[in-house]
C-alpha positions in Angstrom: 36.0 7.6 -14.7 34.4 7.3 -11.1 31.4 9.6 -10.8 31.6 10.0 -7.1 35.3 11.4 -7.3 35.7 15.0 -6.5 39.6 15.7 -6.7 41.4 14.6 -9.9 45.3 15.1 -10.2 45.9 16.7 -13.2 47.6 13.8 -14.7 44.3 12.1 -14.5 42.2 14.1 -16.4 42.6 15.0 -20.6 40.9 17.7 -22.7 37.7 15.3 -22.7 37.0 16.2 -19.2 35.9 19.7 -19.2 32.6 18.9 -18.1 33.8 17.2 -15.1 36.8 19.6 -13.7 36.4 22.6 -15.8 38.5 23.5 -18.9 41.5 24.9 -17.3 42.1 21.9 -15.6 41.4 19.7 -18.2 43.8 21.5 -20.6 46.5 21.1 -18.1 46.1 17.3 -17.8 46.3 17.3 -21.7 49.2 19.4 -21.7 50.8 16.8 -19.3 49.8 14.0 -21.7 51.7 15.7 -24.4 54.8 15.6 -22.3 55.1 19.3 -21.3 56.0 20.9 -17.9 53.1 21.6 -16.2 53.7 22.7 -12.1 52.2 19.7 -10.5 48.6 20.2 -8.6 45.1 18.7 -8.4 41.6 20.2 -9.8 38.7 20.3 -7.5 35.7 18.9 -9.8 32.6 21.0 -10.8 30.5 18.7 -8.7 32.1 19.6 -5.5 30.7 22.8 -5.8 27.5 21.5 -6.2 27.6 19.3 -3.4 29.0 22.1 -1.4 25.6 24.3 -2.7 23.3 21.6 -1.8 24.7 20.5 1.7 24.9 23.8 2.9 21.4 25.0 1.2 23.3 27.7 -0.6 21.8 26.9 -4.0 18.5 27.1 -2.6 19.0 30.3 -1.0 20.5 31.7 -4.3 17.2 30.9 -6.0 15.1 32.3 -3.2 17.3 35.5 -3.3 17.3 36.0 -7.3 13.4 35.4 -7.1 12.6 38.0 -4.6 15.1 40.5 -6.4 13.2 40.3 -9.1 14.3 42.1 -12.8 18.2 42.8 -12.4 19.3 45.6 -14.4 21.9 48.7 -13.8 25.3 48.6 -12.4 23.9 49.0 -9.0 22.0 45.9 -8.9 24.5 43.7 -10.5 26.8 45.0 -7.6 24.3 44.6 -5.4 23.3 41.1 -6.6 27.1 40.0 -6.8 28.1 41.1 -3.1 24.8 39.1 -1.5 25.5 36.3 -3.5 29.2 36.0 -3.0 28.7 36.6 0.7 26.2 34.1 1.0 28.9 31.2 -0.4 32.0 32.9 1.1 30.0 32.7 4.9 29.3 28.9 4.8 31.6 26.4 6.0 32.7 23.6 3.7 31.1 20.1 4.6 33.7 18.4 6.4 34.2 15.1 4.3 34.4 17.7 1.3 36.9 19.9 3.6 39.0 16.9 4.4 39.3 15.4 0.9 40.6 19.0 -0.3 43.1 19.2 2.7 44.4 15.5 2.2 45.1 16.5 -1.6 46.9 19.8 -0.4 48.9 17.5 2.0 50.1 15.2 -0.6 51.0 18.1 -2.9 52.8 19.5 -0.2 54.9 16.3 0.2 55.3 16.1 -3.6 57.0 19.4 -3.5 59.0 18.5 -0.2 57.7 21.2 2.0 54.7 21.5 4.7 53.4 24.6 3.4 53.8 24.7 -0.4 52.8 27.9 -2.2 50.0 27.4 -4.3 48.1 29.1 -7.1 44.1 28.8 -6.9 42.4 29.5 -10.0 38.9 29.2 -11.5 38.4 26.4 -14.0 34.6 27.3 -15.3 33.0 24.6 -17.5 32.7 27.5 -20.3 35.9 28.9 -19.6 39.1 28.7 -21.7 37.1 26.6 -24.7 36.5 27.5 -28.1 33.3 29.5 -27.2 35.1 30.8 -23.7 32.4 33.4 -23.3 33.2 33.6 -19.5 37.1 33.4 -20.1 38.9 35.8 -17.7 35.4 36.7 -15.7 36.4 34.5 -12.9 39.3 35.0 -10.0 42.4 33.3 -9.2 44.5 33.7 -6.2 48.3 33.7 -5.9 50.9 32.4 -3.3 48.3 30.7 -1.0 49.9 28.8 2.0 48.4 26.3 4.5 44.7 24.4 4.2 42.7 27.3 6.2 43.9 29.8 3.5 43.4 27.5 0.7 39.8 26.4 1.7 38.9 30.3 2.0 40.3 30.7 -1.3 38.3 27.6 -2.8 35.1 29.3 -1.9 35.9 32.8 -3.2 37.1 30.8 -6.5 33.3 29.5 -6.3 31.5 32.8 -5.4 33.6 34.5 -8.6 31.0 32.8 -10.6 29.0 35.8 -9.3 31.0 38.8 -10.1 28.8 41.7 -11.6 30.5 41.1 -15.0 29.3 37.2 -15.0 26.0 37.9 -13.5 25.5 40.7 -16.6 26.6 38.3 -19.1 23.9 35.4 -18.2 21.2 38.0 -18.0 22.2 39.2 -21.7 22.3 35.9 -22.7 19.2 34.6 -21.2 20.9 32.2 -19.3 19.8 31.4 -15.7 21.5 33.6 -13.2 22.3 30.9 -10.7 25.1 29.9 -13.3 27.0 26.8 -13.9 29.0 24.6 -11.5 32.6 26.0 -11.5 36.1 23.6 -11.4 39.1 24.8 -9.2 42.7 24.3 -10.1 45.1 24.2 -7.4 48.6 24.0 -8.5 52.2 24.6 -7.2 53.6 28.1 -7.7 56.4 28.4 -10.1 59.3 30.7 -8.6 58.9 32.8 -11.5 61.7 35.2 -12.9 59.9 36.1 -15.7 56.1 35.0 -17.3 54.4 35.4 -20.1 51.8 34.6 -23.0 52.4 33.1 -26.3 49.9 33.3 -29.3 50.5 31.0 -32.0 48.7 33.0 -34.5 48.6 36.6 -34.5 45.2 37.3 -32.7 44.1 40.7 -34.5 45.3 39.7 -38.1 45.0 35.8 -38.3 48.3 35.4 -39.6 49.1 31.8 -38.8 52.9 32.1 -40.2 53.9 34.1 -37.2 53.8 33.9 -33.4 53.5 36.4 -30.6 55.1 36.4 -27.5 54.9 38.9 -24.5 56.6 39.0 -20.8 57.7 40.5 -17.8 59.5 40.1 -15.2 57.9 38.1 -12.1 54.5 36.4 -12.4 52.2 36.2 -15.6 49.5 38.4 -14.2 52.3 41.5 -15.2 51.6 40.7 -18.5 48.0 39.6 -18.9 46.6 42.5 -17.0 47.5 44.7 -20.1 48.1 47.6 -17.9 51.9 47.7 -17.9 54.6 48.0 -20.7 55.9 44.6 -21.7 58.6 42.8 -23.8 57.1 41.7 -27.0 58.4 39.2 -29.9 57.3 38.2 -33.4 58.4 34.8 -34.0 58.4 33.0 -37.7 56.4 29.6 -36.8 58.5 27.6 -39.4 61.8 28.7 -39.1 61.6 30.1 -35.2 63.6 33.2 -36.1 62.7 36.1 -34.3 61.6 38.9 -36.7 60.8 41.6 -34.3 61.3 42.4 -30.9 60.3 45.3 -28.6 62.0 45.6 -24.8 59.2 47.6 -22.9 60.2 49.9 -20.1 58.7 47.3 -17.4 58.4 49.8 -14.7 56.4 47.3 -12.4 55.7 43.3 -12.3 53.8 41.2 -10.3 55.8 39.4 -7.5 54.9 36.9 -4.4 54.3 38.7 -1.1 53.6 37.4 2.6 49.9 38.6 1.8 49.4 36.3 -2.0 51.2 38.9 -4.7 51.0 42.2 -5.7 52.4 44.6 -7.9 56.3 45.6 -7.3 58.6 48.1 -8.7 61.3 46.8 -11.3 64.5 48.0 -10.2 65.8 50.6 -12.5 68.6 48.6 -14.3 66.6 45.7 -15.1 63.4 47.9 -16.5 65.1 48.3 -20.0 66.4 44.6 -20.3 65.0 41.9 -21.8 63.3 39.7 -19.5 63.5 36.5 -21.4 66.9 35.5 -23.5 66.7 34.3 -27.1 67.2 30.7 -26.0 63.9 30.6 -24.1 61.9 32.6 -26.7 62.9 30.0 -29.3 62.2 27.1 -27.1 58.5 28.4 -26.1 57.8 29.1 -29.5 58.7 25.5 -30.6 56.8 23.8 -27.4 53.7 26.3 -28.5 54.1 25.3 -32.3 53.8 21.8 -31.4 50.8 22.0 -29.2 49.2 23.8 -31.8 49.5 20.9 -34.2 48.7 18.1 -31.3 45.3 19.9 -30.7 44.3 21.0 -34.1 44.1 24.7 -33.6 45.7 28.2 -32.8 46.2 28.4 -28.9 46.8 31.1 -26.3 49.7 29.7 -23.8 50.7 31.2 -20.7 54.0 30.0 -19.1 56.5 30.9 -16.7 60.2 30.4 -16.3 61.5 29.3 -13.1 64.6 31.2 -11.8 65.5 28.1 -9.7 66.0 25.7 -12.6 68.5 25.5 -15.4 67.4 25.8 -19.1 65.2 24.3 -20.5 63.7 22.3 -17.3 63.0 26.0 -16.2 60.1 26.6 -18.6 56.5 25.8 -17.3 53.3 25.8 -18.8 50.0 27.0 -16.8 47.8 27.0 -19.2 46.4 26.7 -22.9 43.2 27.5 -24.7 42.0 28.2 -28.2 43.3 31.5 -29.3 40.6 34.1 -30.2 41.2 35.6 -33.6 39.6 39.2 -34.2 40.2 38.9 -38.0 40.7 36.1 -40.2 42.6 37.4 -43.1 46.4 37.1 -44.3 48.0 40.5 -43.9 51.3 41.7 -43.1 52.5 40.9 -39.6 55.2 43.2 -40.2 53.4 46.2 -40.6 50.9 45.1 -37.7 53.6 44.9 -35.2 55.4 48.1 -36.2 52.0 49.7 -35.0 52.1 47.7 -31.7 55.7 48.5 -31.2 55.0 52.1 -31.6 52.4 51.8 -29.1 54.5 49.5 -26.6 52.3 46.5 -27.7 49.5 48.1 -25.9 46.8 46.2 -28.4 48.1 42.6 -28.2 
């Protein structure tokens, strides 16, 4: 692949390209290769940040600041370092040639979507994120319902700067890694008009029972599930038969929806709060595909999906992420007793 290229459509990359575009983007490309429905989009390669940081002098500025700061320890120091370094990145202008490449890719994506200001999700794609040893997973930032070139470019810089959150800086110091960190890729993908969204584990992530699949869902966008702050619907599915073994319909009082300013929490209408947000038909199809992906990729997966409210089943199911599932305890125990405990706690521990 062209070593000078900085923008890649998802269909151009595979799981082998994690060092080029970050693992999230590489996995999106791999899912397309497997024939899965992935929202159209493109990856801004990790070298784009390197070019930005070098051409603007940001990299040297960060190094000088870190050297002057000396030993970084304590919450206040982490917060201060984060604010300072992030502002160094976000206040710089993206070099014109790189800005034009990103803008052209966004225009092409808009053309594919048939509209001039297609809403997109702008997500981090770290070189150490969404991998089997994904120590940085969940530490970087994502932005939803972004429209127009100007807002897209702002959010790209914010994703780049999110490599320097207090949590990420603290982690690097604890692990003896360079504070200035790795380069980071960015995923820009068309936003699904989601009626519901959620996550599927092809293994019980707590017990290690790989004969069961765990699915959680909420109305609206997937952030309403992965945040873990609201009650959601939960299901246990037999991996072989795809029979739904256990189900819990949560009292879903809030969900994340698109807004004029991006995406935010909203109240769920009362009549929908105690309704399942996905049908049995959708649950079975999601688990069927997830099972197939686990087999193709050779290990348990932690997957995110969304159900488009404007499309018919099964074309309505889109996949927005897969990564190796982290299993806390690898031993076979009764999943039934485990899920009973979770249901009693509104699935708060999955």
